[in-house]
VEXZA-351018 format. One record per atom (N, C-alpha, C): residue in three letters; x, y, z. Coordinates in pm, whole numbers, plus 50000, padded with zeros to 5 digits. Layout:
# residues N
ALAXYZ;...
//
This chain:
# residues 226
MET632738156048334;MET633688145248365;MET634168146548509;GLN634078135948582;GLN634468136248723;GLN635978136748736;LYS636468145648820;LYS637908146848842;LYS638388136048939;LEU639558130848908;LEU640148120948997;LEU640748127849118;ASP640658121349231;ASP641258126849353;ASP642768125949342;GLN643418137449338;GLN644878137849326;GLN645588139449460;THR644818138649569;THR645408140149701;THR646338128449731;PRO647618131149761;PRO648538120049786;PRO648188112449913;THR648398099549912;THR648158091450031;THR649198094950136;PRO648768098450257;PRO649748102250360;PRO650668090550395;ALA651908093950422;ALA652898083750458;ALA652538077650593;PHE652818064750608;PHE652538058150735;PHE653458063950843;PRO652908067650959;PRO653708073851065;PRO654508063551145;ILE655528058051085;ILE656268047151149;ILE656948051451277;ASP657498063751281;ASP658178068151403;ASP657218068951521;GLU656048075151496;GLU655068076351604;GLU654548062751647;THR654298054051550;THR653748040851581;THR654708032751668;LEU655978032551629;LEU656948024751706;LEU657228031251841;ALA657108044451850;ALA657268051151980;ALA656188046652077;VAL654958045352028;VAL653858040552113;VAL654128026152156;LEU654618017852065;LEU654888003952100;LEU656028002952200;HIS657028011452190;HIS658108011552289;HIS657548014252429;GLU656508022552438;GLU655918025952567;GLU654978015152619;THR654278008252528;THR653197999352572;THR653557984452574;MET654437980052487;MET654707965752477;MET655427959852599;PRO656237967552675;PRO656867961352792;PRO655877956052895;ALA654597959952886;ALA653607954952981;ALA653207940552953;PHE653577935252837;PHE653207921752797;PHE654387912152813;PRO654107899152819;PRO655207889352821;PRO656117891452701;GLN657427891252727;GLN658377894352622;GLN658787881852545;PRO658997883052415;PRO659367871452333;PRO660787866952361;LEU661067854852317;LEU662397848952337;LEU663497857752281;ILE663247864752172;ILE664257872852107;ILE664857883252200;ASP664037889052290;ASP664557899352379;ASP665597893852475;GLY665397881452522;GLY666367875352612;GLY667667871752543;MET667627870652411;MET668827867052337;MET669867878152338;GLY669437890252368;GLY670387901252372;GLY671057902952507;ALA670787894052601;ALA671377895152734;ALA672897893452729;VAL673547899252827;VAL675007898652832;VAL675517884352837;SER674777875452902;SER675207861552919;SER675187853652789;GLN674507858952687;GLN674407851652562;GLN675627854552473;THR675917845252384;THR676997846752288;THR676407845152148;PRO677097849952045;PRO676577847751909;PRO676307833051880;PHE677137824051934;PHE676927809851909;PHE675647804951977;ARG675447808652101;ARG674217804552170;ARG672977810152100;ILE673057822452055;ILE671937828651985;ILE671657821151855;LEU672707817551783;LEU672557810151658;LEU671857796851682;ILE672347789051778;ILE671767775851803;ILE670357777051859;ALA670127786551949;ALA668787788252007;ALA667777792251900;THR668227800351806;THR667317804551699;THR666977792851608;ILE667947784551579;ILE667677772451500;ILE666657763751573;LEU666827762351703;LEU665877754351783;LEU664477760451782;SER664397773751776;SER663107780551791;SER662227779851667;LEU662797776151553;LEU662007775951430;LEU660867765851442;ARG659647770551417;ARG658437762451428;ARG658287756151566;THR658727763451666;THR658627758851805;THR658227770751892;LYS657377768551989;LYS656947779352077;LYS658107784352162;ASP658107797452187;ASP659157803552268;ASP659277796952405;THR658127793552464;THR658157787752598;THR658917774552601;LEU658817766852493;LEU659527754152485;LEU661007756452456;THR661317765352364;THR662717768352333;THR663447773452456;ALA662767781352538;ALA663367787052659;ALA663757776252760;VAL663147764552750;VAL663477753252837;VAL664547744552774;VAL664397741752644;VAL665277732252576;VAL666677737852552;ALA666767750652511;ALA668077756352480;ALA669017756052601;PRO668597760552719;PRO669487759652835;PRO669867745252870;ARG668957735752847;ARG669267721752874;ARG670397716952783;LEU670347721052657;LEU671417717352564;LEU672727724152601;PHE672667737252632;PHE673887744752662;PHE674537740452793;ALA673757734752882;ALA674327729653008;ALA675257717852982;VAL675037711052871;VAL675877699652833;VAL676997704052740;ALA676687712752645;ALA677687717352548;ALA677267730752491;ASP678167740752495;ASP677787753852443;ASP678877760052356;THR679717751652295;THR680687756152197;THR680597746852076;PRO681067751351959;PRO681027742551842;PRO681747729251865;ALA682917729751928;ALA683677717451950;ALA682947708052045;ALA682367713552151;ALA681677705152249;ALA680417698852190;LEU679687706552110;LEU678477701052048;LEU678807690651942;LEU679887693151867;LEU680267683651763;LEU680737670551823;ALA681207671051949;ALA681657658752016;ALA680487649852055;LEU679277655552054;LEU678087647552086;LEU677567640551961;ALA677047628651978;ALA676427621651866;ALA675117628451830;GLU674717626951706;GLU673467633051661;GLU672287628651746;GLU672267615951784;GLU671187610851867;GLU671187617252006;GLU672377619952060;GLU672447626552191;GLU671857640552184;ILE672197647852078;ILE671647661252063;ILE670137660652046;ALA669667651051966;ALA668237649451944;ALA667497647152076;GLU668077638952162;GLU667447636152292;GLU667417648752379;LEU668497656652373;LEU668577668652455;LEU667587679452411;ILE667307680252280;ILE666447690952231;ILE664997686552211;TYR664707673852230;TYR663327669152223;TYR662507676252330;PRO661277681152303;PRO660437678552185;PRO660277690652092;VAL661337698352066;VAL661187709351971;VAL660787703751834;GLY660147711951753;GLY659717707451622;GLY660877703051535;PHE660717691851465;PHE661747686551374;PHE663077684551447;TYR663007679051567;TYR664197678251651;TYR665307669751590;ARG664957659451517;ARG666017651151455;ARG666717658851343;THR665947665751261;THR666527673751155;THR667397684851213;LYS666927691051320;LYS667687701851384;LYS668967696551447;ALA668927684751503;ALA670137678751562;ALA671197676851454;ARG670767672351338;ARG671697670451226;ARG672247683951180;SER671377693951168;SER671807707251124;SER672787713451222;ILE672537711651352;ILE673417717351453;ILE674817711751442;ARG674937698651422;ARG676257692651407;ARG676947697651279;GLU676167699151171;GLU676737704151046;GLU677197718651061;VAL676417726751132;VAL676797740651158;VAL678097741151237;CYS678187733151342;CYS679387733051426;CYS680617728751346;ALA680457718951260;ALA681577714351178;ALA682067725351086;LEU681147732651025;LEU681537743450935;LEU682147755251010;LEU681627758151128;LEU682217769051208;LEU683667765851243;LEU683937753351274;LEU685287749251310;LEU686207748751189;SER685707743851076;SER686577742050959;SER686787754850878;GLU685757763850880;GLU685847775550793;GLU685927788850866;HIS685597789050995;HIS685557801851066;HIS686317801551199;GLY687197791851214;GLY687987791151336;GLY687197789051462;GLY685997783251449;GLY685157780651565;GLY684307792451608;ALA684387803551534;ALA683607815451569;ALA682427817151474;VAL681387823451522;VAL680237826551439;VAL680577838951355;PRO680417838351224;PRO680787849751141;PRO679837861551158;ASN680397873451153;ASN679617885751162;ASN679367890751019;ASP678707882550940;ASP678497885450799;ASP677237878250751;LEU676337885550689;LEU675047879850651;LEU675207868250554;GLU676007869850450;GLU676137859350350;GLU676797846850408;ALA677777848750495;ALA678437837250558;ALA677467829750649;LEU676617836950718;LEU675627830550804;LEU674607822850720;LEU674177828750609;LEU673197822150523;LEU673757809450460;ALA675077808250453;ALA675697796350396;ALA675697784550494;LEU675347787050620;LEU675327776350719;LEU674037768050705;PRO674097755050727;PRO672917746450714;PRO671797750550810;GLY670597751250759;GLY669447754250843;GLY669297768750881;VAL670137777450824;VAL670087791650859;VAL669467799550745;GLY668297805550772;GLY667647814250677;GLY667857828750712;ARG667177837550644;ARG667397851950664;ARG666967856450803;LYS665867850750855;LYS665427854450989;LYS666507851251091;THR667027839051087;THR668067834851182;THR669327843151165;ALA669757845251042;ALA670977852651016;ALA670877867051067;ASN669747873551041;ASN669567887251088;ASN669487887951239;LEU668887877851300;LEU668787877651446;LEU670177876251509;VAL671017867951452;VAL672377866451503;VAL673137879551488;LEU672987886051375;LEU673687898751353;LEU673237909351454;THR671917910651473;THR671407921351558;THR671587918451706;MET671207906351749;MET671277902951890;MET672667898451934;GLY673387891951843;GLY674707886751878;GLY675827896751864;PHE675697905551763;PHE676787914851735;PHE676377929551742;GLY675077932251757;GLY674617946051757;GLY674807952551622;ALA674887944451517;ALA675117949451382;ALA673777952551315;PRO673777961051213;PRO672537964351143;PRO671907952051079;GLY670627950751093;GLY669887939751034;GLY668417941051071;ILE667557934950993;ILE666127935151021;ILE665637920751023;CYS665257916151140;CYS664767902451155;CYS663267902251129;VAL662887895951019;VAL661477895550980;VAL660927881450995;ASP659987879851086;ASP659287867151100;ASP657847869051056;THR656977859451085;THR655597860451039;THR654867872251102;HIS655217875751226;HIS654557887151292;HIS654927900251223;VAL656207902551201;VAL656657914851136;VAL656067915850996;HIS656087904850925;HIS655547904550789;HIS654047907850789;ARG653297901250876;ARG651847903050880;ARG651477917350921;ILE652097922251028;ILE651687935051084;ILE652087946650993;CYS653277946250936;CYS653687957150846;CYS652777957950725;ASN652307946550675;ASN651347946550565;ASN649967951050612;ARG649567946850731;ARG648267950750786;ARG648197965750809;TRP649317971550853;TRP649387985950870;TRP649257993350737;GLY649697986750629;GLY649807993550501;GLY651168000050482;TYR652117996850569;TYR653458002650558;TYR654227996350442;VAL653997983350417;VAL654557976550300;VAL653437968650234;ALA653677964350111;ALA652727955750039;ALA653547944449977;THR653747933950055;THR654627923050015;THR653937909650036;LYS654477899149974;LYS653867886049981;LYS654597876150071;THR655857878650099;THR656647869350180;THR657477877050282;PRO657897870250391;PRO658797876950486;PRO660087882050422;GLU660607874650324;GLU661827878950257;GLU661597892050183;GLU660457893350114;GLU660127905750046;GLU659927917150146;THR659337913850260;THR659137923950364;THR660477929050416;GLU661417919950438;GLU662727924250485;GLU663377934050387;LEU663337930750259;LEU663947939550159;LEU663227952950151;ALA661897952650163;ALA661137965250161;ALA661467973750282;LEU661597967550399;LEU661937974950520;LEU663357980550513;ARG664277972850456;ARG665637977950440;ARG665657990650355;ALA664707991650263;ALA664668003050173;ALA663998015450235;LYS663088013250332;LYS662318024850379;LYS662298026750531;LEU662588016450608;LEU662538017950754;LEU663758025650804;PRO663558036350882;PRO664708043650938;PRO665618034251016;ALA666918036151000;ALA667908026851056;ALA667788025151206;GLU667338035551276;GLU667258034651422;GLU666218024551469;HIS665338020151380;HIS664298010551416;HIS664637996251375;TRP665707994151303;TRP665987980951245;TRP666047969951350;ILE666807972051454;ILE666997961451553;ILE665747959651640;ALA665087970651674;ALA663987969951771;ALA662687964651713;ILE662477966051582;ILE661147963451527;ILE660697948951548;ASN661607939451544;ASN661177925551559;ASN660587923051697;GLY661307926751801;GLY660807924351936;GLY659477931251962;LEU659327943551912;LEU658077950951932;LEU656907944251860;LEU657127940351735;LEU656007934751659;LEU655717920251695;VAL656717912951741;VAL656447899451792;VAL655557900351916;THR655887909552006;THR655057911352126;THR653647915552088;LEU653537925151996;LEU652217929651951;LEU651457918151884;GLY652137910451800;GLY651487899651728;GLY651057888151817;GLN651857885051918;GLN651517873952007;GLN650377877352102;ASN650217890152134;ASN649247893952236;ASN648017901352184;ILE648137908352073;ILE647017916652026;ILE646717914651877;CYS647727916451793;CYS647507916451649;CYS647627902351592;HIS646677893751632;HIS646697879651594;HIS646437878051444;PRO646857866751388;PRO646627864351244;PRO645167865151207;THR644297859451290;THR642857860251267;THR642207867051387;SER641197875051361;SER640457882151465;SER641377889651562;PRO642157899251511;PRO643017907051600;PRO642187915451698;LYS642797918551812;LYS642107926351916;LYS642257941251890;CYS641647945851780;CYS641787959851740;CYS641247969551844;SER640257965351922;SER639637974352020;SER640577978152133;VAL641627970252155;VAL642577973452263;VAL643977976152210;CYS644127976952079;CYS645457979052021;CYS645897993452040;PRO647087995752094;PRO647538009452120;PRO647878017251994;VAL648008010351880;VAL648328017351756;VAL647228015751652;ALA646018012451695;ALA644908010351603;ALA644628022751518;ALA644848034451573;ALA644558046851501;ALA645428048551378;TYR646598041951376;TYR647508043251263;TYR647318032251160;CYS646558021851194;CYS646518009551115;CYS645468010151005;ALA645848006150884;ALA644908005850771;ALA644057993150773;ARG644407983450857;ARG643707970650869;ARG643567963350736;VAL644647963650661;VAL644647956950531;VAL644437941950551;GLY643427936550484;GLY643147922350491;GLY642387917750614;VAL642067926750706;VAL641347922950828;VAL639857922450797;THR639257911050812;THR637827909350787;THR637027907350916;ARG637737903751022;ARG637067901451151;ARG638017905451261;SER637517912751358;SER638357917351469;SER637537917951596;ARG638247919851706;ARG637577920851835;ARG637857934551897;
//
């Protein structure tokens, strides 16, 4: 009778992997998320910019958000604008009319329920119109420096491709990372993996031959690479 291999599967070296990415990713164009942590930004600007960025390229959001904030960058000032005015200012971001409506609804709730301030609380952020877990975590981490893990399609895809998690949705990935990712990596992981995903670890045909962390990657689900 053949004996089963009882050798335990080695744990994924997350500390070493992220250390390599900290060294190598600054050489690539940085995602919009990194600029959101600048001193000039406020939790409110980060909240609105993140809403604008959903299903929109970073390069476009980086143009549209400042255009909007040049006209109004507080809940009261934005609420004073008509929905159509906001829509014109944020065009051509994806779903710009829906986002214009959501922005006004968010501003109204911030004024009526939070004194015009963005709440530093995950559940309160999730209660705002158009705000999902990605946006809420981004506001917490970039706006307040509070613990949170912002999981987008890049983080979800790459963590599964590595074999670090085995999840089906970004929401499941966030919960899995909260359970196993060391706290010191929570805020940084999004920016690192977005940069890696945009430049090397593409959804299809990733550039494994030039990936700085290829040696650690299980390549789960990868059928074609370069």
